[in-house]
N, C-alpha and C positions, 0 to 999 in steps of 0.2 A: 090741655096740651098747648093752646094758644098762649095762655097766661105763662106757662113754664118757659116757652120759647121766648116770650117777651122779656122775662127775667134774665134769661141767658144772654140775650142781645144786649140788655141794659148793662150788664157787667162785661160785656165783650169777652166771654169766656175763652173764645178761641185765641185771644190775644195773650193768654197765659204762656203760649209758646215763646214769647219774647224773653221772659224772665226765668221760667222753670228750668230750662237747661243750664242756665248759669248757677242756679241754686244747687243743681246736681253736680256741676263742675266744682263748686266750693266743697261740697261733701266728698267727692272723690279724691280731691287734693288732700283734704283733712285726714281721711282714712287711709291715704296712700294706696288705694285699691277700692274694691267694692264695698260700700257701707253696708252694715247689717240691715236686714229687712225692717226692723223697728225704726232705725233712724231714717231709712229712706221713706217709709210710709209717713212719718209724722213731719218730716221736712216737706213732703208734698202737700199734706193737709194744711200746714202752717202757711205755705205759699199761696195755695188756692184761697184760703180764708182771708189772709192779709190783702191780697190783690183784689178780691171781691169787694172788701170793705172800702178799698181805695176808689174803686170805680163808682160804687154807690154814692160815696161822699162827693166825688167830683160831679156826678150828675145832679145830685140834689143841690149843691152849693151854687152850681153854674146854671140851674134851670131857668132863672129869669133872663139870662142872656141867650141861652139855647133856643128859647121860644121866639126870640127876635132874629134868629139866624136861619135864613131859608134853607141852607144847606144841611141843617140838623133837624129838619121837620119830621123825618121818619124815626127819630129816636123814641123809644117806647114811652118815656115820661112826657115827652113833647107832644106826641101823637095821642096821648091819653089812653094808651093800652095798659098802663100801670098807674096806680094811685100812690101818692107819697107815703101813706100809711103802710101799704103792702111793701114798699121798698125799704122803709125803716125797719120793719120786722125782719126782713132778710139781712139787713145790715147787722142787726144784733145777733142773729144766728151765725153769720160768717165771723163776727167778732168772737163769739164764744168758741167756735171751731178753732180759730187762730190761737186763743189762749189755752184751750185744751191741748192743742198740739204742742205749744211751747212748753207746757208743764211736762211733757213726756220726753223732752230733750235735756241737754245740759242745763243745770239750774240757772245759769246766767241768762238763759233765753227768756225766761219769764220776767226777769228784772229789767231787761232791755225792751220788752214788749211795749211799754208805755212810750218810749222814745220812737219806736217804729210806727206806732199809731199816730203820734204827733206829726211825724214827717208826711205821713200819708194824708193826714187831714189838712196840713198847712198848704200843700201844694195848690189846690184851687184858688186860695186867697192870694197867693203870690202874684197872680196875674193882675191884681189890683194895684200893685206897688212897684214891681220890678221886672225889667226885661229879661232877667236871668231865670225867670220862672221854668223855662225848658230844662234847666239844669237841676232845679229842685226835683222835677220829675225824675230826671236821671238819677239823682241821689236816692230817690225812693226805689228805683229799680236796681240800683247798686247794692241794696240790702239783700238781694237774692243770693249772690255768691258769698257775701260776707256772713249772711245768716247761715248758709249752708255750712260754712267752715265753723263758725261758733257753735252750731248745733252739735258738732262732733268733738271739737277741740276745747271749747269753752274759753278760748283766748283769741287775741288778734296778732297779726304780724304784719310787716310792710308789704310782702308779696301779695297777700290777699287784698289788702287796701289798693294796691296797684290794679288788681283785677277789678275791683269795685269802681275805680276811677275810669277804667276802659269802658265798662258798661255804662257809667254815668254819661260819658261823652258821646258814646254811640247812641243811646236813646235820646239824650238832649239834643243832639244834632238833628236827628230826624224829626223830633217834635218841633224844632225851630223851623224846618222846611215846611212841615204840615201847617204850622201856625202862620207862616208868611202869607198864605192865601187870604187870611182874614185881616190884613193890614188895615184897609179902609174901615172895616167894621169895628175892629179894636180901637182905632183912633176915635171913632165917633162916640164910643161908649166908655172912653177913659180907661181902657184895658192896656196892658203892657205886653211886649214881646220884642224879640230881636228885630223883627220887621218894622215895628213902630219906632224903634230907637235908630236903626240904621237904614231901613227900607228893605223890601223884599229882594231887590236886586242885589244889594250887598250881602244879605244872608246867604244867597247861593254862592258867594265867594268865601264866606266865613266857614260855613259848615264842612266843606271839603277838608280844610285845615284841622277842624275839630276831629273829623273822622280819621285823619292821618295820625293824630296824636293818640286816638283811641287804639289804632292798630299797633302802634308802638308799645302801648300799655300791655296789650295781649301778648306781644313778642317778649317783652320783659318778664311776664309771668312764666313763660316757657323757660327763660334763662334762670330765673330765681328758683324755680322748682326742679331744674334739671330735667325737663321732659324730653322724650325721645324726638329725633328729628321729624317723625311722622306728625307731631303736633303742628308743626309750622305748615303743613299741607292744609290744615283746617284754617289757619290764618290766611293762607293764600286764597282759598275758596271765598272766605269772607271778604277779602280785599276785592276779588273779581266782582262779587255781588254788589259791594258798595259802589265801585266804579260804574257798573251797569245801572244801578238805582239813580245814581246822580245824572247819568247821561240821558234818561228818558223824561225828566221833568225840568222845568225852568221856571223863573219868576213870571214868564209870559204865558206859560201853558201848564196848567195843573190837571189836565185831562186824564193823565195816567196815574194820578195820585188816588188810587182806589184801594179797596180791600186786598186785591191781588198784590198790589205794591207793598202793602204793610205785611202781608203774610210771607212775602219773599224776604223780608227783613228777618223774619223768624228763622229762615235758613242760616243766617249768620250765627245765632246762638246755638242752633242744633249742630252745625258743622264744628264749631269750636269745641263744644262739649264732647261730641262723638270722637273727635281726634285727641282730645285730652284723655278720654277714657281708654282708647287704644294704647296711647303712650304710656299710661300708668299700668294697665293690666298686662301688657305684653312686653315690658322692658326687662 
């Protein structure tokens, strides 16, 4: 049981709440209603498999830095609760789950699977050479709504890409805030972030603008898909949550940047998806 919990913590399974609702949102928009149980199931499995692969790769690739970072001493790989070999086995299991799920959806999904894996794998390395690494992570998460749409439609259009951009900016912005607390550590180890480029102080001025653009993208999605007015109530809740989140942390005080803080961000994706579903199902 301890080993199982260590694996769950290693992949931060509870953080699936950030992306999964957006995958469902893409699926609901593509189906213009409730997706069939088959698509719903395999979209879920593909998301869990892909996201778990991403977390495992991130933890393995960054392990040498994580071991030097006191803030990360409780991570299972750093603390020695898990061995690399055990984690690699789980990676191939999750990869197989992702591929199997992709095979059950629209044929294009399996052809795009290598691209998805490449984006998931490249993110940890981007910290070595670009301060825009946060938005590479955002791009990885943006595949959730885009993938949910493709899984049913088998095609792409501008409105769903707009939703993907909104997710990218939302996630990338919060990752930049989170990463800004490591400004000194990153500089001393040759890593890159918005904070190492502009300073943590300026990051806290940049990210609110990024999140405003993200909210505008979500509003544009409502317009493009002619969603009912109730949809915008979800955007309003998301906006209130974002304002609150920004108000309780600063570049001088990261004490409230906890797991509760991040799980509260999950309410944004849940709220937007819930009101999207209501708008589609009851219009």
